[in-house]
KEVO-747780 format. One record per residue (C-alpha): residue in one letter; x, y, z. Coordinates in steps of 0.05 Angstrom, whole numbers, padded with zeros to 5 digits, always signed. Layout:
! residues N
aXYZ ...
END
This chain:
! residues 419
m-03249+02803+00254 r-03261+02728+00248 h-03264+02720+00324 t-03315+02777+00327 a-03358+02742+00275 k-03355+02676+00314 f-03373+02712+00378 r-03433+02745+00345 l-03456+02679+00316 s-03450+02644+00384 a-03486+02701+00419 s-03541+02700+00367 f-03549+02625+00374 w-03555+02626+00450 e-03601+02687+00448 s-03646+02651+00398 t-03646+02589+00441 r-03665+02630+00502 i-03722+02663+00464 a-03747+02595+00440 l-03746+02565+00510 d-03779+02627+00538 s-03833+02620+00486 l-03844+02547+00506 r-03850+02567+00579 k-03898+02624+00568 n-03944+02587+00519 k-03946+02517+00547 l-04012+02494+00516 r-03997+02525+00448 s-03927+02495+00449 f-03953+02426+00467 l-04006+02428+00412 t-03954+02454+00363 l-03905+02398+00379 l-03957+02342+00385 g-03942+02315+00316 i-03867+02315+00329 i-03877+02282+00397 l-03921+02227+00367 a-03872+02216+00310 t-03811+02212+00356 t-03847+02168+00407 t-03868+02119+00352 l-03798+02118+00322 i-03762+02107+00388 a-03813+02056+00414 v-03806+02014+00351 t-03730+02021+00354 a-03731+01998+00427 l-03775+01939+00408 i-03731+01918+00350 h-03666+01929+00389 g-03693+01890+00448 m-03717+01833+00404 n-03649+01832+00368 l-03614+01823+00435 y-03666+01773+00456 i-03661+01731+00393 a-03585+01732+00395 d-03587+01709+00467 k-03639+01654+00458 v-03609+01624+00395 s-03541+01625+00428 n-03556+01556+00458 m-03549+01531+00386 g-03484+01569+00380 s-03451+01600+00320 d-03424+01531+00301 g-03488+01490+00315 f-03545+01466+00271 r-03606+01420+00275 i-03630+01362+00231 v-03704+01351+00238 r-03760+01316+00200 m-03785+01383+00175 a-03778+01457+00191 w-03816+01515+00162 f-03787+01584+00149 g-03817+01640+00107 p-03889+01652+00083 w-03939+01598+00103 d-03959+01550+00047 p-04008+01496+00070 k-03999+01456+00006 k-03923+01450+00014 f-03931+01436+00088 f-03977+01377+00077 e-03931+01352+00021 m-03873+01353+00069 q-03914+01315+00121 k-03927+01260+00070 r-03857+01260+00039 n-03811+01268+00100 p-03802+01206+00143 e-03782+01209+00217 i-03709+01215+00236 r-03686+01146+00260 p-03634+01125+00312 d-03596+01086+00258 e-03589+01150+00218 y-03560+01183+00279 e-03509+01127+00287 f-03492+01131+00213 l-03479+01206+00214 k-03440+01200+00279 d-03394+01148+00248 k-03385+01178+00179 a-03385+01253+00188 t-03315+01284+00190 l-03334+01357+00201 l-03376+01347+00264 k-03346+01361+00332 d-03407+01331+00366 l-03474+01301+00348 g-03531+01287+00396 m-03602+01259+00391 m-03663+01281+00429 v-03738+01273+00430 s-03791+01306+00474 r-03863+01307+00496 n-03905+01339+00551 a-03923+01296+00611 r-03944+01298+00684 v-03889+01298+00737 a-03904+01283+00810 y-03867+01282+00877 k-03898+01262+00944 g-03969+01281+00927 e-03952+01344+00888 s-03954+01345+00813 m-03939+01389+00753 e-03975+01383+00686 d-03946+01395+00617 v-03874+01387+00637 n-03827+01379+00577 i-03798+01309+00582 e-03735+01305+00539 g-03702+01240+00520 i-03629+01255+00507 t-03561+01226+00492 d-03510+01244+00545 n-03478+01301+00504 i-03542+01342+00493 p-03534+01389+00554 g-03464+01407+00532 i-03485+01418+00459 n-03544+01462+00481 n-03504+01501+00533 v-03547+01475+00590 q-03504+01483+00652 v-03504+01441+00714 d-03523+01477+00778 a-03523+01418+00826 g-03504+01345+00819 r-03486+01322+00749 a-03514+01310+00680 i-03535+01243+00651 t-03477+01197+00631 y-03465+01153+00570 e-03471+01089+00612 e-03539+01112+00639 v-03563+01123+00568 r-03537+01055+00545 r-03568+01018+00606 h-03636+01052+00601 a-03624+01079+00672 p-03684+01111+00707 v-03648+01176+00723 a-03668+01249+00712 f-03635+01316+00703 i-03686+01369+00722 g-03698+01442+00704 n-03703+01499+00753 d-03779+01501+00753 i-03783+01429+00776 r-03731+01442+00830 e-03767+01503+00857 r-03835+01468+00857 f-03815+01403+00890 f-03748+01417+00925 a-03750+01491+00945 q-03725+01478+01015 k-03688+01412+01005 d-03633+01378+00966 p-03663+01345+00904 l-03605+01298+00891 g-03622+01226+00903 k-03697+01240+00907 t-03746+01203+00862 v-03796+01238+00818 a-03852+01202+00780 i-03861+01216+00706 e-03930+01190+00688 g-03923+01140+00745 n-03852+01116+00726 p-03799+01131+00779 y-03735+01169+00762 e-03678+01186+00809 v-03655+01259+00806 v-03580+01262+00792 g-03573+01335+00775 c-03605+01404+00767 a-03595+01455+00712 k-03581+01529+00720 a-03640+01574+00706 l-03649+01590+00632 g-03705+01643+00638 s-03765+01649+00593 v-03783+01661+00520 f-03843+01708+00511 g-03868+01688+00579 n-03858+01613+00568 s-03809+01583+00617 q-03748+01547+00589 d-03736+01514+00657 n-03798+01470+00656 f-03763+01406+00634 v-03738+01338+00657 m-03683+01305+00617 i-03679+01229+00618 p-03636+01179+00578 i-03663+01173+00508 e-03664+01097+00513 s-03706+01103+00576 y-03752+01148+00538 f-03760+01098+00482 k-03771+01042+00532 t-03827+01081+00564 y-03861+01113+00504 g-03845+01062+00450 a-03846+01089+00379 h-03785+01127+00355 t-03821+01190+00332 g-03803+01263+00337 i-03728+01251+00339 r-03683+01310+00322 l-03608+01312+00315 i-03567+01367+00349 a-03500+01379+00315 k-03438+01422+00324 a-03388+01434+00269 v-03314+01430+00283 d-03314+01506+00283 q-03355+01564+00258 a-03314+01570+00194 h-03335+01499+00174 l-03409+01506+00193 v-03434+01508+00121 e-03389+01452+00100 a-03411+01410+00159 q-03484+01421+00141 d-03470+01402+00068 e-03433+01340+00090 s-03490+01318+00136 r-03540+01331+00080 v-03501+01289+00030 l-03492+01232+00080 l-03565+01231+00100 r-03588+01234+00027 s-03543+01176+00009 y-03568+01136+00069 r-03639+01148+00047 h-03623+01133-00026 l-03647+01200-00052 g-03630+01211-00126 p-03603+01278-00153 a-03672+01297-00179 l-03706+01288-00112 d-03713+01342-00059 d-03688+01332+00012 n-03739+01296+00055 f-03711+01326+00119 s-03693+01397+00142 i-03627+01427+00165 f-03623+01495+00197 a-03574+01536+00239 s-03580+01598+00283 d-03567+01643+00223 t-03631+01617+00191 i-03671+01641+00251 v-03633+01707+00253 s-03644+01720+00179 l-03719+01705+00187 w-03722+01754+00244 e-03685+01807+00204 r-03736+01801+00148 l-03792+01810+00198 t-03759+01870+00232 s-03745+01903+00165 t-03820+01900+00150 i-03837+01929+00218 a-03784+01984+00209 s-03812+02002+00140 m-03882+02009+00168 a-03856+02051+00225 v-03818+02097+00178 g-03882+02108+00138 i-03922+02126+00201 v-03866+02170+00228 s-03859+02206+00161 v-03933+02226+00162 f-03928+02250+00234 m-03864+02288+00220 v-03893+02324+00159 v-03956+02343+00197 g-03915+02366+00256 g-03869+02406+00211 i-03927+02441+00176 v-03957+02459+00244 i-03889+02487+00267 m-03884+02527+00202 n-03953+02558+00213 i-03938+02575+00285 m-03872+02607+00266 l-03908+02649+00213 a-03955+02672+00268 v-03895+02687+00313 v-03863+02728+00257 t-03928+02768+00250 e-03931+02780+00325 r-03859+02804+00326 t-03860+02847+00263 r-03848+02911+00302 e-03792+02878+00343 i-03759+02856+00278 g-03763+02927+00252 i-03730+02954+00315 r-03674+02903+00311 k-03661+02919+00238 s-03660+02994+00252 l-03608+02982+00306 g-03563+02945+00257 a-03585+02873+00257 r-03569+02840+00192 r-03614+02797+00150 s-03573+02736+00169 d-03582+02751+00244 i-03658+02751+00237 l-03655+02688+00193 n-03612+02651+00243 q-03655+02672+00302 y-03719+02642+00273 l-03684+02580+00246 v-03654+02566+00314 e-03720+02580+00348 s-03759+02531+00303 s-03705+02478+00312 v-03704+02486+00387 l-03780+02481+00390 s-03780+02419+00347 g-03720+02389+00384 a-03758+02399+00450 g-03815+02359+00420 g-03766+02305+00401 l-03738+02303+00471 i-03808+02296+00500 g-03821+02240+00450 v-03757+02204+00472 l-03777+02209+00546 a-03847+02184+00529 a-03818+02125+00490 w-03771+02109+00547 c-03829+02107+00595 i-03869+02062+00548 a-03809+02015+00540 a-03799+02011+00616 i-03873+01996+00628 v-03877+01943+00573 r-03812+01911+00596 t-03835+01909+00668 f-03907+01885+00660 t-03903+01841+00598 s-03856+01789+00569 v-03840+01833+00509 p-03766+01851+00510 m-03751+01925+00498 a-03683+01959+00501 l-03672+02032+00486 p-03604+02043+00452 w-03569+02109+00468 s-03563+02124+00394 s-03639+02127+00388 i-03639+02188+00434 i-03592+02225+00388 i-03631+02203+00327 g-03698+02223+00357 v-03677+02293+00380 g-03633+02304+00318 l-03687+02284+00269 s-03740+02327+00302 a-03692+02387+00304 t-03677+02377+00230 v-03752+02377+00214 g-03759+02442+00253 l-03700+02471+00216 f-03729+02451+00148 f-03799+02476+00160 g-03773+02539+00194 i-03736+02562+00132 y-03797+02597+00100 p-03818+02635+00163 a-03746+02654+00177 r-03734+02680+00107 r-03799+02719+00110 a-03777+02751+00175 s-03708+02768+00149 r-03736+02802+00086 l-03783+02849+00123 d-03772+02922+00107 p-03752+02956+00172 i-03793+03018+00158 v-03856+02977+00143 a-03842+02933+00203 l-03836+02994+00250 r-03904+03019+00227 a-03937+02952+00246 e-03987+02956+00303 r-03969+02922+00368 
END
């Protein structure tokens, strides 16, 4: 008896699904207009999900050069809502990071595995009559490439002795290599940075771009050579790595205490420098994406409600069209639950089809945006299940009233209905 009931339920489900798909095929324009709200809602939801998911992967990848155990010490860094008054106060209060502070932290800190110093500016780089403007010139200590996960593709990185001796050597990014040395070996060649000659000792592996801005447009030189060329010690930032990820917070606290003591800051005074790690950037991004997600949910909810109401009205019209058919089925023994299930399944399949179209539309949008722009978009497989499942649920909910109305029709009255 139980097997018979299961067979009847399965047969009823597949028959209802067939009727729903047949209805979609026969009334293409009506079906499209009916499902337009669901399609728009699902497309919006999946497109926003793809954007957020792609950005999450992107942010995680791009802050990975800092590492889970790395942090920065800078003159000032701004996170959160913009406040011009506080920004200008920080500009007045916060002095530049100095090389002697770097040496002090390097000698005194016990929870740092490594500490580097770097400074940068944009400048013109030339080689044999060709030139590139706005190249990022980075003055570094010898350990900076290792701390920032910049890998050597050819040659070698800058050494400690070259930093100490103010050596005129350069470690170039992939953009410089492709522009000047596409068909030749760059090692041993001399490039001019604002007229000053530097011998190329190594090339970095390509890093890619961030929002269309290349991360390979750089030339690293010894930081002492940088100071010798450009003079004033301004714009210095310290790049640090804790002994391990578990001691990251303690390492930041230790560096903060040491730097405050070196600058003679009393307990009542705020820090006049900024320390941040990758989790600071990630948490800022999460706050931003939560706002975007909340707005998307609001928009999607409106579309879903409108789409659900349209489906309910169409299903009421379908029930009216099939009144005589319902009467015949009931007279032949169809139970109220059979009629109810048929129209619930039909409304769910109709709505689910709209969700599937929305997923396909969102996938196309994501592919186009990813191909022709610098905006990263990645469509997670779970979003397909969510999109189709949510739209089918909406169809199920808004199909309850038409389905109940169909199931409660009196068979005698239904048989008298005109075709």
